[in-house]
C-alpha positions as CSV (number, residue, x, y, z in Angstrom):
1,M,0.0,0.0,-0.1
2,G,1.3,3.5,-0.9
3,Y,2.1,6.2,1.7
4,T,-0.8,7.8,3.4
5,A,-0.8,11.5,4.1
6,L,-0.9,12.6,7.7
7,Y,-4.2,14.5,7.6
8,R,-5.8,11.2,6.1
9,K,-3.9,8.9,8.5
10,W,-4.9,10.9,11.5
11,R,-8.3,11.7,10.4
12,P,-10.8,11.7,13.5
13,I,-12.7,8.5,14.0
14,V,-14.6,9.4,16.9
15,F,-16.4,12.8,18.3
16,G,-13.5,13.2,20.8
17,D,-10.9,13.3,18.3
18,V,-12.5,16.4,16.6
19,V,-10.2,19.1,17.7
20,G,-11.6,22.5,18.9
21,Q,-15.4,21.9,18.1
22,T,-16.6,20.6,21.5
23,H,-19.8,22.9,21.0
24,I,-20.8,21.1,17.7
25,T,-19.9,17.3,18.8
26,M,-21.6,17.5,22.2
27,T,-24.7,18.8,20.5
28,L,-24.7,15.9,18.0
29,K,-24.1,13.3,20.8
30,N,-27.0,14.6,22.4
31,Q,-29.2,14.4,19.6
32,I,-28.2,10.7,19.1
33,K,-28.9,10.2,22.8
34,N,-32.4,12.0,22.8
35,D,-33.3,10.5,19.5
36,S,-33.9,13.9,18.1
37,I,-32.0,13.7,15.0
38,A,-32.7,16.2,12.3
39,H,-33.2,15.5,8.6
40,A,-30.9,18.3,7.3
41,Y,-27.6,19.8,8.7
42,L,-25.5,22.5,7.4
43,F,-21.8,22.6,8.7
44,C,-20.1,26.0,8.0
45,G,-16.6,27.0,8.7
46,T,-13.1,27.6,7.3
47,R,-11.0,24.8,5.5
48,G,-9.6,22.4,7.6
49,T,-11.9,22.7,10.7
50,G,-13.3,19.5,10.8
51,K,-16.6,19.5,8.7
52,T,-16.2,16.5,6.4
53,S,-14.8,14.5,9.4
54,T,-17.5,15.2,11.8
55,A,-20.0,14.5,9.3
56,K,-18.6,11.1,8.4
57,I,-18.5,10.3,12.3
58,F,-21.9,11.6,12.7
59,A,-22.9,9.1,9.8
60,R,-21.4,6.3,11.5
61,A,-22.6,7.1,14.9
62,I,-26.2,7.0,13.7
63,N,-25.9,3.7,12.0
64,C,-23.6,2.0,14.4
65,L,-24.7,-1.4,15.6
66,T,-22.7,-1.2,19.0
67,P,-22.3,2.4,19.8
68,E,-19.9,3.5,22.8
69,D,-20.8,6.7,24.7
70,F,-22.9,7.6,21.3
71,N,-19.5,7.3,19.1
72,P,-19.3,4.9,16.4
73,C,-17.4,1.7,17.5
74,N,-15.6,1.6,14.1
75,E,-15.6,-2.2,14.6
76,C,-19.0,-3.4,13.6
77,E,-20.1,-4.6,10.1
78,V,-21.7,-1.1,9.3
79,C,-19.0,1.0,10.7
80,K,-15.9,-0.7,8.7
81,G,-18.4,-0.9,5.5
82,I,-18.8,2.9,5.9
83,L,-15.1,3.3,6.5
84,S,-14.2,1.3,3.5
85,E,-16.9,3.0,1.4
86,S,-18.2,-0.4,0.5
87,I,-21.7,0.4,2.0
88,M,-23.7,2.6,-0.5
89,D,-25.9,3.8,2.3
90,V,-23.4,6.8,3.1
91,V,-22.9,8.8,0.1
92,E,-20.4,11.9,-0.3
93,I,-20.9,14.2,-3.1
94,D,-18.5,16.8,-4.4
95,A,-20.7,19.6,-5.4
96,A,-17.9,21.4,-7.1
97,S,-17.7,18.6,-9.8
98,N,-21.6,17.5,-9.6
99,N,-23.0,21.0,-9.5
100,G,-25.8,20.7,-12.5
101,V,-29.6,19.9,-12.3
102,D,-29.1,16.3,-13.6
103,N,-26.9,15.4,-10.9
104,I,-29.4,16.5,-8.1
105,R,-32.2,14.7,-10.0
106,E,-30.2,11.5,-10.1
107,L,-30.0,12.0,-6.4
108,R,-33.7,12.6,-6.0
109,E,-34.3,9.3,-7.8
110,N,-31.9,7.4,-5.4
111,V,-33.6,8.9,-2.4
112,K,-36.5,6.8,-3.1
113,Y,-34.7,3.6,-2.3
114,P,-34.4,2.8,1.4
115,P,-30.8,2.0,3.0
116,S,-29.6,-1.7,2.4
117,R,-27.8,-2.3,5.3
118,A,-27.7,0.8,7.7
119,K,-30.4,2.4,9.6
120,F,-30.3,5.7,7.8
121,K,-29.4,6.7,4.2
122,V,-26.9,9.7,4.7
123,Y,-26.0,12.2,2.0
124,I,-23.0,14.4,2.6
125,I,-22.8,17.2,0.1
126,D,-19.3,19.0,0.1
127,E,-18.9,22.6,-1.0
128,V,-22.5,22.7,-1.6
129,H,-22.4,26.4,-2.2
130,M,-21.0,25.4,-5.7
131,L,-24.3,24.1,-6.8
132,S,-26.1,26.1,-9.6
133,Q,-29.4,27.9,-8.9
134,G,-31.2,25.2,-10.8
135,A,-29.5,22.6,-8.7
136,F,-30.5,24.3,-5.7
137,N,-34.2,24.5,-7.0
138,A,-34.2,20.8,-7.8
139,L,-32.7,20.0,-4.1
140,L,-35.3,22.0,-2.4
141,K,-38.5,20.0,-2.3
142,T,-36.6,16.7,-1.5
143,L,-34.7,18.5,1.3
144,E,-37.8,19.9,2.7
145,E,-39.7,16.9,3.0
146,P,-37.1,13.8,2.6
147,P,-38.1,10.0,3.5
148,S,-37.7,9.5,7.2
149,Y,-34.6,7.2,6.4
150,V,-32.8,9.9,4.7
151,I,-30.3,12.8,6.3
152,F,-28.8,15.6,4.3
153,I,-25.5,17.2,5.8
154,L,-24.3,20.1,3.6
155,A,-20.9,21.4,4.1
156,T,-19.5,24.6,2.8
157,T,-16.9,27.3,3.5
158,E,-19.1,30.0,2.1
159,P,-22.7,29.9,3.6
160,Q,-23.4,33.3,2.4
161,K,-23.8,32.0,-1.1
162,I,-26.5,29.4,-0.1
163,P,-30.2,30.3,-0.9
164,A,-32.2,31.4,2.1
165,T,-34.7,28.7,1.2
166,I,-32.0,26.2,1.6
167,L,-30.6,27.9,4.9
168,S,-34.2,27.8,6.6
169,R,-34.6,24.0,6.0
170,C,-31.2,23.1,8.0
171,Q,-29.8,22.9,11.3
172,R,-26.9,25.2,11.0
173,F,-23.3,24.3,12.8
174,D,-20.7,26.9,12.7
175,F,-17.2,25.4,13.1
176,K,-14.8,27.7,14.7
177,R,-11.1,28.3,13.6
178,V,-9.1,25.7,15.6
179,G,-7.2,27.5,18.5
180,S,-3.3,27.8,18.4
181,D,-2.8,25.7,21.7
182,D,-5.6,23.0,20.4
183,I,-3.4,22.8,17.0
184,F,0.1,22.5,18.9
185,Q,-1.1,19.9,21.3
186,R,-2.5,17.7,18.4
187,L,0.9,18.2,16.7
188,K,2.8,17.1,19.7
189,Y,0.8,14.0,20.2
190,I,1.1,13.1,16.8
191,C,5.0,13.5,16.7
192,T,5.1,11.5,20.1
193,S,3.0,8.8,18.6
194,M,5.3,8.6,15.6
195,E,8.3,9.0,17.8
196,I,9.5,12.1,16.1
197,D,11.7,14.5,18.1
198,A,10.2,17.9,17.7
199,Q,11.1,21.2,19.1
200,D,8.2,23.3,20.6
201,D,9.4,26.3,18.7
202,A,9.2,24.1,15.4
203,L,5.7,23.3,16.1
204,R,4.6,26.8,16.9
205,V,5.9,28.1,13.6
206,I,3.8,25.2,11.7
207,V,1.0,26.4,13.9
208,R,1.4,30.1,13.0
209,N,1.3,29.2,9.4
210,S,-1.7,27.0,9.5
211,D,-4.1,29.9,10.0
212,G,-6.4,28.1,12.3
213,A,-6.8,25.0,9.8
214,L,-5.4,21.6,11.2
215,R,-5.5,20.0,8.1
216,D,-3.1,22.6,6.9
217,A,-1.0,22.0,9.9
218,L,-0.7,18.3,9.4
219,S,0.1,18.8,5.6
220,I,3.0,21.3,6.7
221,L,4.2,19.0,9.6
222,D,4.1,16.2,6.8
223,Q,6.3,18.2,4.4
224,C,8.9,19.1,7.2
225,I,9.1,15.7,8.6
226,S,10.2,14.4,4.9
227,F,12.7,17.0,5.0
228,T,14.3,16.7,8.2
229,E,14.2,13.1,8.6
230,G,13.5,12.3,12.3
231,S,14.3,15.4,14.1
232,L,12.2,18.6,13.8
233,T,14.2,21.8,14.7
234,Y,13.2,25.5,14.5
235,E,15.6,26.1,11.8
236,K,14.8,23.2,9.6
237,V,11.2,24.3,9.4
238,I,12.0,27.9,8.7
239,E,14.3,26.6,5.7
240,T,11.4,24.1,4.5
241,L,8.6,26.8,4.4
242,G,10.9,29.4,2.9
243,M,10.3,31.8,5.7
244,V,12.6,34.2,7.8
245,T,13.9,33.8,11.2
246,D,12.4,35.9,14.0
247,E,16.1,37.5,14.3
248,F,15.7,38.7,10.8
249,L,12.3,40.3,11.5
250,F,13.7,42.1,14.7
251,R,16.8,43.4,12.6
252,L,14.6,44.9,9.7
253,T,12.2,46.6,12.3
254,S,15.2,48.2,13.9
255,A,16.6,49.5,10.7
256,I,13.1,50.7,9.9
257,Y,12.9,52.6,13.2
258,E,16.5,53.9,12.7
259,E,15.5,54.9,9.3
260,D,18.8,53.3,8.1
261,S,18.1,52.7,4.6
262,K,21.4,51.2,3.5
263,M,20.8,48.3,6.2
264,A,17.1,47.7,5.3
265,M,18.0,47.3,1.6
266,K,20.9,44.8,2.6
267,L,18.6,42.8,4.4
268,I,16.2,42.7,1.5
269,D,19.1,41.7,-1.0
270,D,20.0,38.8,1.6
271,L,16.2,37.8,1.7
272,V,16.0,37.7,-2.2
273,N,19.3,35.9,-2.6
274,S,18.5,33.2,-0.2
275,G,15.6,32.4,-2.3
276,K,12.8,33.5,0.1
277,D,9.2,34.2,-1.2
278,I,8.7,37.8,-0.9
279,G,4.8,37.6,-0.6
280,Q,5.2,35.2,2.5
281,F,8.0,37.2,3.9
282,I,5.3,40.5,3.6
283,K,2.8,38.5,5.5
284,E,5.5,37.6,8.2
285,L,6.4,41.3,8.6
286,I,2.9,42.4,8.7
287,N,2.2,39.8,11.6
288,H,5.4,41.0,13.3
289,F,4.0,44.9,13.3
290,R,0.8,43.5,14.4
291,N,2.5,42.0,17.3
292,L,4.3,45.3,18.0
293,M,0.8,47.1,18.0
294,M,-0.4,44.3,20.7
295,T,2.2,45.6,22.8
296,K,0.4,48.8,22.8
297,M,-3.1,47.2,23.6
298,T,-2.6,44.6,26.1
299,E,-0.5,43.3,29.0
300,S,-1.1,39.7,28.5
301,L,0.6,39.3,25.2
302,E,0.9,35.6,25.7
303,E,-2.8,35.3,25.3
304,V,-2.9,36.9,21.9
305,I,0.6,36.4,20.5
306,D,1.7,32.8,20.0
307,I,5.6,33.1,20.4
308,S,8.2,32.1,23.0
309,M,8.4,34.2,26.0
310,E,11.9,35.5,25.0
311,N,10.3,36.9,22.0
312,I,7.5,38.4,23.9
313,E,10.1,40.4,25.9
314,R,11.7,41.6,22.9
315,L,8.7,42.6,21.3
316,K,7.7,44.9,24.3
317,E,11.2,46.5,24.2
318,Q,11.1,47.2,20.5
319,G,7.2,48.2,20.8
320,K,8.4,51.0,23.0
321,E,10.3,52.6,20.1
322,F,7.2,53.0,17.9
323,G,4.1,55.3,18.3
324,F,0.7,53.5,17.7
325,N,0.2,56.0,14.9
326,T,3.6,54.7,13.2
327,L,2.6,50.9,13.8
328,I,-0.9,51.8,12.0
329,R,0.8,53.5,9.1
330,V,3.4,50.6,8.6
331,I,0.5,47.9,8.6
332,N,-1.6,49.9,6.1
333,I,1.4,50.4,3.9
334,L,2.5,46.7,3.9
335,S,-1.0,45.5,3.6
336,Q,-1.6,47.3,0.5
337,T,2.0,46.0,-0.9
338,E,0.7,42.5,-0.3
339,A,-2.3,43.0,-2.3
340,E,-0.3,44.6,-5.1
341,I,2.5,42.3,-5.2
342,R,0.4,39.2,-6.4
343,W,0.2,40.7,-10.0
344,A,3.7,42.4,-10.0
345,S,6.5,41.3,-12.3
346,Q,8.8,42.8,-10.0
347,P,7.8,42.1,-6.3
348,R,11.3,43.2,-4.9
349,V,11.0,46.7,-6.4
350,L,7.4,47.0,-4.7
351,L,8.8,45.9,-1.4
352,E,11.8,48.2,-1.3
353,L,9.3,51.1,-2.4
354,A,7.1,50.2,0.8
355,L,10.3,50.2,2.8
356,V,11.3,53.7,1.6
357,K,7.7,54.9,2.2
358,I,7.7,53.7,5.7
359,M,11.2,55.3,6.6
360,Q,10.6,58.6,5.0
361,P,7.1,59.7,6.2
362,R,7.7,63.1,4.4
363,I,6.8,61.5,1.1
364,D,3.6,59.8,2.5
365,D,0.8,61.9,2.1
366,S,-1.7,60.0,4.2
367,Y,-3.3,61.0,7.4
368,E,-0.7,58.8,9.6
369,G,2.1,60.0,7.5
370,L,1.4,63.6,8.5
371,I,1.0,62.7,12.2
372,D,4.3,60.9,12.1
373,R,6.1,63.8,10.5
374,I,4.4,66.1,13.3
375,N,5.8,63.8,16.0
376,K,9.2,63.6,14.6
377,L,9.3,67.4,14.5
378,E,8.3,67.5,18.0
379,K,10.9,65.2,19.1
380,K,13.5,67.2,17.5
381,I,12.3,70.1,19.3
382,Q,12.4,68.4,22.5
383,N,15.8,67.1,22.1
384,L,17.0,70.6,21.5
385,K,15.8,71.3,25.0
386,F,14.4,74.7,23.9
387,E,13.0,76.6,27.2
388,G,12.4,80.1,26.5
389,T,16.0,80.5,24.6
390,R,16.8,81.0,21.3
391,V,19.8,79.2,19.3
392,D,21.4,81.4,16.6
393,Y,23.1,79.8,13.7
394,D,26.0,80.9,11.8
395,L,25.0,80.7,8.1
396,S,28.2,82.3,6.9
397,K,30.3,79.2,7.3
398,E,31.0,77.3,4.3
399,D,31.3,74.0,6.0
400,G,27.8,73.9,7.2
401,I,25.4,75.5,9.8
402,K,26.9,75.8,13.0
403,P,25.2,77.2,16.3
404,K,26.6,80.3,17.9
405,S,27.6,80.1,21.4
406,A,25.5,83.2,22.5
407,Q,21.8,82.6,23.3
408,T,19.4,85.1,23.3
409,S,16.5,84.7,26.0
410,R,13.3,86.3,26.2
411,A,14.2,89.0,28.2
412,N,16.9,89.8,25.4
413,I,14.2,89.6,22.6
414,N,12.4,92.2,24.6
415,K,15.5,94.4,25.1
416,T,16.2,94.4,21.3
417,A,12.4,95.0,20.5
418,R,12.9,98.1,22.8
419,A,16.2,99.0,21.4
420,K,14.6,99.0,17.9
421,S,11.9,101.1,18.9
422,D,14.0,103.8,19.9
423,E,15.8,103.8,16.5
424,P,15.0,106.5,14.1
425,A,12.5,105.8,11.4
426,S,13.8,103.6,8.6
427,V,14.6,105.2,5.2
428,E,13.4,103.5,1.8
429,G,16.5,101.1,1.9
430,D,15.5,99.7,5.5
431,T,11.8,99.3,4.3
432,K,13.3,97.0,1.4
433,E,15.3,95.2,4.1
434,N,12.4,94.7,6.2
435,P,9.1,94.8,4.4
436,M,7.0,93.1,7.0
437,T,6.8,96.3,9.2
438,P,2.9,96.1,10.4
439,N,1.8,99.5,9.3
440,V,3.2,99.3,5.8
441,S,0.6,98.7,3.1
442,V,0.8,95.3,1.4
443,N,0.5,94.8,-2.3
444,F,-2.9,93.0,-2.8
445,K,-2.1,92.4,-6.7
446,A,0.9,90.4,-5.8
447,I,-0.8,88.3,-3.1
448,K,-4.0,87.8,-5.5
449,A,-1.4,86.7,-8.3
450,K,0.1,83.9,-6.0
451,W,-2.9,82.8,-4.1
452,N,-3.2,79.3,-5.9
453,V,0.6,79.1,-4.8
454,I,-0.3,79.8,-1.6
455,L,-3.2,77.4,-1.3
456,K,-1.0,74.4,-2.7
457,E,1.7,75.1,0.1
458,I,-0.9,75.3,2.6
459,R,-2.2,71.8,1.6
460,K,1.1,70.2,1.8
461,R,1.5,71.2,5.2
462,K,-2.0,71.3,6.6
463,V,-5.0,69.8,4.8
464,A,-7.7,70.6,7.3
465,V,-6.8,74.3,6.8
466,H,-6.7,74.2,3.3
467,A,-10.2,72.6,3.2
468,L,-11.3,75.8,5.3
469,L,-9.6,78.4,3.0
470,M,-10.8,76.9,-0.2
471,E,-14.2,78.5,0.5
472,G,-13.0,81.8,1.0
473,K,-11.2,84.3,-1.3
474,P,-9.2,87.3,-0.9
475,V,-10.8,90.5,-1.7
476,R,-8.8,93.4,-0.7
477,T,-6.2,94.8,1.7
478,E,-6.5,97.4,4.3
479,E,-2.8,98.6,5.2
480,N,-1.4,95.3,6.4
481,R,-4.6,93.4,6.8
482,L,-5.6,90.9,4.1
483,I,-9.5,90.7,3.8
484,I,-10.8,87.1,3.1
485,S,-14.6,86.8,2.4
486,F,-16.7,83.7,2.7
487,K,-20.2,83.1,1.0
488,D,-23.5,82.7,2.8
489,G,-23.7,79.5,4.6
490,F,-19.9,79.0,5.1
491,W,-20.0,80.9,8.6
492,F,-18.1,77.7,10.1
493,H,-15.3,78.0,7.6
494,K,-15.0,81.5,8.3
495,D,-14.7,81.2,12.2
496,A,-12.4,78.2,12.0
497,T,-10.2,80.0,9.6
498,S,-10.1,83.0,11.9
499,K,-9.0,81.1,14.8
500,K,-5.4,82.3,15.9
501,S,-3.3,78.9,15.2
502,N,-4.9,78.9,11.8
503,S,-4.8,82.6,10.8
504,E,-1.2,82.8,12.0
505,F,-0.4,79.6,10.0
506,I,-1.8,81.1,6.9
507,E,0.0,84.4,7.5
508,G,3.3,82.6,7.8
509,V,2.8,80.9,4.3
510,V,1.9,84.1,2.8
511,L,5.0,85.5,4.3
512,E,7.2,82.8,3.0
513,I,5.9,83.0,-0.6
514,T,5.2,86.9,-1.3
515,G,7.5,88.1,1.2
516,Q,4.7,90.3,2.7
517,R,3.6,90.2,6.4
518,V,-0.2,90.4,6.5
519,K,-2.9,90.3,9.3
520,I,-5.6,87.9,8.0
521,K,-9.3,89.1,8.7
522,C,-12.0,86.9,7.9
523,V,-15.5,88.2,6.9
524,M,-18.8,87.0,5.3
525,E,-19.8,88.7,2.2
526,D,-22.3,90.8,3.5
527,E,-19.9,92.2,5.9
528,I,-17.4,93.4,3.6
529,A,-18.7,96.9,3.5
530,A,-18.8,97.2,7.1
531,A,-15.3,95.5,7.7
532,A,-13.6,98.2,5.7
533,N,-14.1,100.6,8.5
534,Q,-14.2,98.2,11.5
535,E,-11.1,98.1,13.8
536,D,-9.4,95.0,14.6
537,E,-10.3,94.2,18.1
538,D,-8.0,91.3,18.8
539,I,-5.0,93.2,19.0
540,K,-3.5,92.8,22.7
541,D,-2.0,95.2,24.9
542,T,1.5,93.8,24.2
543,S,3.7,96.1,22.3
544,E,3.7,95.6,18.3
545,E,7.6,95.4,18.5
546,E,7.5,92.6,21.0
547,I,4.8,90.4,18.9
548,K,6.9,90.9,15.9
549,M,10.2,89.7,17.2
550,V,8.5,86.8,19.0
551,K,7.0,85.8,15.7
552,E,10.2,86.3,13.7
553,Y,11.7,84.1,16.4
554,F,9.5,81.2,15.7
555,S,9.6,81.8,11.8
556,D,13.4,81.8,11.9
557,F,13.4,78.8,14.3
558,Q,11.4,76.8,12.1
559,D,13.5,77.8,8.8
560,K,16.6,76.6,10.4
561,L,15.3,73.4,11.8
562,E,14.1,72.5,8.3
563,I,17.7,73.3,7.2
564,V,19.1,71.2,9.8
565,E,17.1,68.2,8.8
């Protein structure tokens, strides 16, 4: 006799062997015990969860001549006949290849004949969702009122494709994905029974790759046993499945955090040269960042992550380096890459582009990317330990930007402001040198001509402010004030734009692009006439010179910080 695959050799033969589906097996045993067997069942669930195996056990149990605790004995004439498929009273039909109306009509004809040797005639229709609409219609009447000796068991992975008229005539049982611990214990039991030395870490790798399907886990175990010849180690399982080690994932993640593109590209080159599958690797990397995200959400990581305690501690340490928003951004980018890579002729290029996008949030215009850029800017400001002091940078050095040793405190800013206020009025040359003097009239035509450029720049930096400002338009200037009007119904946009943080941001962009310092004033269209003569009531008692110096300070600080970057 030829070799028998593990998933066939270790197929469950009693209800107790069905792993992780106690809620179903207990119900079926109680129905046999109470003689309340239904005429039609629907077994739903993902692949490899035990639907067909349970159906066969149930078919033997209700026909067994000498049942043991409502399980089939698997020794009597009927049980052996069903196991060897020599008794035709239990029929298994593959609906994927027998999905036509004629196949179901033949089934309806056979239903008329009573069982030959068993008590019940059982029809197990696998992948029943593959039946055509005509076949479902042909099955409907028979399924509703079958003979007393006929039982239908329908199995499917996609119950949503089954007509409601069929669903309403069946008792539905939903098979859950098999738990990681249950699969691990089953694999360990099988390895022990076969006298195979298997490391726990090796079995857990197989469990992670089975995706909750015990049949898949047994198929992977079968493959690994053939490769290792007796001793199953973590390294050999990794090599067999074309996966990468946990150490590789931690190293690449560290390179991503440190924005070390050179190291990241070298690791990807090693990955490709070793013959690893890029699609499989992306799945593993997504799972690794998912585990990092779990470190932010729960303290009991061992309950949601199936890895060794040593790696759980490493995850906790590495998870501290990433913000929650960053982890979400990375997972989104990798998930999108995983979807695209299936049809790509150059999957390596897509992976490298994804890593560049992850390490360079400045080229990522998503919401999460913008948040990351803000967070990095805040960290750099904190690292400068700026506490009411100003660092002047010497831009005259040819070998780069160097901070001057002198620092100007807030008191020095005020002192400078007072000194400037005592200076004589500036001449024409001075006006050109400092065109942002508050009382100097601004050139409205110049601002109007570059308004679209201003909007584009605002959109790059703050999308929300751009959305508000798009509903307004500049109408004129009054000395140094730029009047922006909003149409009737957009009062919310007007009020939001008028907020100090938003208006100052807009003023800063106008200053950068046009070189003119303006004061933003937002009005509704029907207020324009009155707004021309209205005084700005928001001016504070602080001297204008101090305000000017503080604004110059922050503007100068931001410009130089960008240069340093």
